[in-house]
C-alpha positions in Angstrom: 15.6 -100.9 -22.7 12.7 -103.2 -22.9 12.3 -105.1 -19.5 9.4 -106.9 -17.7 7.0 -105.8 -20.7 3.5 -106.8 -19.8 0.6 -106.8 -22.7 -1.4 -103.8 -22.3 -4.5 -105.5 -23.7 -6.3 -108.6 -22.4 -5.0 -111.9 -23.9 -5.9 -115.5 -24.0 -2.6 -116.6 -22.5 -3.1 -118.4 -19.3 -6.8 -118.6 -19.8 -8.9 -121.7 -20.1 -10.6 -121.5 -23.6 -12.2 -123.8 -25.8 -10.9 -124.4 -29.2 -13.5 -123.0 -31.8 -14.9 -125.8 -34.3 -15.6 -123.4 -37.1 -13.8 -120.3 -38.7 -13.3 -117.8 -36.1 -11.0 -114.9 -37.2 -12.5 -112.9 -34.3 -10.2 -114.8 -31.9 -7.0 -113.2 -33.4 -5.7 -110.8 -30.7 -3.3 -107.9 -31.6 -0.7 -106.8 -29.1 0.9 -103.3 -29.6 4.6 -103.5 -30.2 5.5 -100.4 -28.2 4.1 -99.8 -24.7 3.4 -96.2 -23.7 5.6 -96.6 -20.7 8.7 -97.9 -22.7 10.9 -95.6 -24.4 12.6 -97.1 -27.5 16.3 -96.4 -28.0 17.5 -94.7 -31.1 19.1 -97.8 -32.3 15.9 -99.8 -32.2 14.0 -96.9 -33.8 16.5 -97.1 -36.7 16.6 -100.8 -37.0 14.9 -103.0 -39.5 13.7 -106.5 -39.3 10.9 -108.9 -39.2 9.2 -111.6 -37.4 9.0 -115.2 -39.0 6.5 -117.6 -37.5 6.3 -121.4 -38.3 2.9 -123.0 -37.7 3.5 -126.7 -37.9 0.0 -127.8 -37.1 -2.2 -126.1 -39.8 -4.8 -128.1 -41.3 -8.1 -127.9 -43.3 -10.3 -130.0 -45.7 -10.6 -130.1 -49.3 -14.1 -129.4 -50.7 -14.7 -133.1 -50.9 -13.8 -133.5 -47.1 -10.2 -135.0 -47.4 -8.0 -133.6 -44.5 -5.0 -131.7 -45.5 -1.9 -130.8 -43.4 0.6 -128.3 -44.0 3.2 -126.0 -42.2 2.3 -122.3 -42.6 5.3 -119.8 -42.7 4.1 -116.4 -41.8 6.4 -113.3 -42.1 5.7 -109.6 -41.3 7.7 -106.6 -40.7 8.9 -105.5 -37.3 7.7 -102.0 -38.0 4.1 -103.1 -37.8 1.9 -101.5 -35.1 0.9 -104.9 -33.7 2.2 -108.4 -33.2 -0.2 -111.3 -32.9 -0.8 -113.1 -29.5 0.4 -116.7 -30.0 -2.4 -118.6 -28.3 -5.1 -116.6 -30.4 -3.3 -117.5 -33.4 -3.2 -121.2 -32.3 -7.0 -121.1 -31.8 -7.6 -119.3 -35.0 -5.7 -122.0 -36.9 -7.7 -124.6 -35.0 -10.8 -123.0 -36.2 -9.7 -123.8 -39.8 -9.4 -127.4 -39.3 -12.9 -128.2 -40.6 -13.0 -125.3 -43.2 -13.1 -126.4 -47.0 -10.8 -125.0 -49.6 -10.3 -126.3 -53.1 -10.7 -129.4 -54.9 -7.2 -130.8 -54.4 -4.8 -130.7 -51.5 -2.5 -128.3 -53.2 -5.4 -126.0 -53.9 -6.5 -126.2 -50.3 -3.1 -125.4 -48.9 -2.9 -122.4 -51.2 -6.3 -120.9 -50.3 -5.7 -121.6 -46.7 -2.5 -119.6 -46.7 -4.2 -116.6 -48.7 -6.9 -116.5 -46.1 -4.5 -116.7 -43.1 -2.4 -113.9 -44.7 -5.6 -111.8 -45.4 -6.9 -112.1 -41.7 -3.7 -111.4 -40.2 -3.0 -108.4 -42.3 -6.3 -107.0 -41.3 -5.8 -107.6 -37.6 -2.2 -106.5 -37.4 -2.7 -103.5 -39.8 0.3 -104.3 -41.9 1.2 -106.5 -44.9 1.5 -110.2 -43.8 2.9 -112.9 -46.1 2.0 -116.5 -45.6 3.1 -119.6 -47.6 2.2 -123.4 -47.1 5.0 -126.0 -47.0 5.0 -129.8 -47.0 8.6 -130.6 -46.6 11.8 -129.0 -45.1 14.3 -127.1 -47.3 17.9 -127.3 -47.2 18.7 -123.6 -46.8 20.1 -122.2 -43.5 21.2 -118.5 -42.9 23.5 -119.2 -40.0 26.2 -121.5 -41.1 29.7 -120.7 -39.7 28.5 -119.2 -36.4 30.8 -119.9 -33.4 29.1 -121.4 -30.4 30.2 -119.3 -27.6 29.7 -121.6 -24.6 31.9 -124.4 -26.1 35.3 -124.4 -24.3 34.3 -121.9 -21.6 33.8 -124.6 -18.6 35.5 -122.2 -16.0 33.5 -119.1 -17.0 32.9 -116.9 -13.9 29.6 -115.0 -14.5 30.0 -112.9 -11.4 32.8 -110.7 -13.3 31.7 -107.7 -15.3 33.6 -107.2 -18.4 33.3 -105.2 -21.8 31.5 -106.7 -24.6 34.2 -105.8 -27.0 37.9 -107.3 -26.6 40.7 -104.9 -27.6 41.0 -104.1 -31.3 42.9 -106.6 -33.5 43.7 -104.5 -36.6 41.0 -103.5 -39.2 37.3 -103.6 -38.5 36.1 -107.2 -39.3 32.9 -109.3 -39.2 32.3 -111.8 -36.3 29.5 -114.4 -36.0 28.7 -116.0 -32.9 25.7 -117.9 -31.4 24.5 -119.5 -28.2 22.0 -122.3 -27.4 21.4 -120.8 -23.8 18.9 -118.2 -24.9 15.9 -118.3 -22.4 13.2 -115.8 -21.4 9.7 -116.3 -19.9 6.3 -115.5 -21.1 5.1 -112.2 -19.7 1.7 -113.7 -18.9 2.0 -117.3 -17.9 5.7 -117.3 -16.9 6.5 -120.4 -18.9 10.0 -120.6 -20.1 10.8 -119.8 -23.9 14.1 -121.5 -25.1 15.9 -120.7 -28.4 19.1 -120.1 -30.3 20.6 -116.6 -30.5 22.7 -115.6 -33.5 24.7 -112.4 -33.6 26.5 -111.0 -36.5 28.4 -107.8 -36.2 31.0 -105.6 -38.0 33.2 -104.3 -35.1 36.7 -103.0 -34.6 37.8 -105.7 -32.2 36.2 -109.1 -31.2 33.3 -109.9 -29.1 34.0 -111.1 -25.6 32.3 -114.3 -25.2 32.0 -114.1 -21.4 30.1 -110.9 -21.4 27.7 -111.9 -24.1 27.0 -115.1 -22.4 26.6 -113.2 -19.0 24.0 -111.0 -20.7 22.2 -114.0 -22.2 22.1 -115.9 -18.9 21.0 -112.9 -17.1 17.7 -112.9 -19.1 16.6 -116.3 -17.8 14.3 -114.9 -15.3 13.0 -111.8 -17.3 9.4 -112.0 -18.7 8.9 -110.6 -22.1 7.5 -111.7 -25.6 10.2 -113.2 -28.0 10.1 -109.9 -30.1 10.9 -107.8 -27.0 13.9 -110.2 -26.0 15.3 -109.8 -29.3 15.1 -106.1 -29.3 16.4 -106.0 -25.8 19.5 -107.9 -26.9 20.0 -105.8 -29.8 19.8 -102.5 -27.9 22.5 -103.8 -25.4 24.9 -105.0 -28.1 24.5 -101.8 -30.0 25.5 -99.9 -27.0 28.2 -102.3 -25.9 29.9 -103.2 -29.2 29.6 -99.9 -31.1 29.4 -101.8 -34.4 29.3 -100.5 -37.9 26.6 -103.0 -38.5 24.7 -105.5 -36.5 22.3 -108.4 -36.8 20.4 -110.2 -33.9 18.2 -113.3 -34.6 16.3 -115.1 -32.0 15.1 -118.6 -33.2 12.8 -119.9 -30.4 11.8 -123.5 -29.7 8.4 -124.5 -30.9 5.5 -124.4 -28.4 2.0 -125.0 -29.0 2.8 -126.1 -32.6 4.4 -122.6 -33.3 7.9 -121.4 -33.4 8.7 -117.5 -33.4 11.9 -116.1 -34.9 12.4 -112.4 -34.6 15.3 -110.7 -36.5 16.5 -107.3 -36.0 19.5 -105.5 -38.1 21.1 -102.2 -38.5 20.2 -102.1 -42.2 18.2 -104.3 -44.7 21.5 -105.7 -46.4 22.4 -107.3 -43.1 19.1 -109.3 -42.8 19.5 -113.2 -43.3 18.7 -114.1 -46.8 16.2 -117.1 -46.5 14.5 -116.8 -43.1 12.4 -113.8 -44.2 11.2 -115.4 -47.4 7.8 -117.1 -46.6 8.1 -119.2 -49.7 11.4 -120.7 -48.4 11.4 -123.3 -45.5 14.9 -123.1 -43.9 16.3 -125.9 -42.0 15.6 -125.6 -38.3 18.3 -124.4 -35.8 19.3 -126.8 -33.0 16.8 -125.5 -30.5 13.9 -124.9 -32.9 
């Protein structure tokens, strides 16, 4: 299980740094996904998924000097050897603010996205897809999820229970979510808030009290967003014994960037729109 995972390479998090004033791809910092001291569970080794990043403060210039703003949606696979350190990505984007691309705003946005995808792919040693957006879309992958904390005012978090309530007939699909997700940056200790979405095919029903107990128990743990998602996935796989499982953590924007890791038992269970860089989905409540 992934707990208290600290980066094994120097990062820019927590350090006083000046924003570069010209194109600086060298600031991008890769962080190994798997640390030597952490043994991945079989369920996580078999899981599929992706990390979707929304960079809301991307900007550049046209060749004529006109400022252009956009939101860049970046998506790359969870089986990549590295993830990008968030502050380094923010500084890298700042370095592009005065870089000139194309003769029109549309051309500038397109060329900016292509360069970002190229640089990230090189640093992370994986295929990174990036697409520029100027307006929100209407699609949302998580309609119809039950909010667990509603109606549980008398919940006692001191009692340990099973993740799964007794079977109620044939295996069926459950969809639940909570707005209580919180973990902390492993370097700075700053809190990261988000929405947790869980979809599972189980022989029974999910015990809302135990799932919330697990989520609340993460409030003081220090880990990156991707590691938090994988920790939840591993615990639920072992606790629910599902035929299929999806865990999505849609984190609140910090520093102009929100990070949304998704893990599933098979590709057919992944959200339809969140993993498509060309589709800008409607944000969740905590995003």
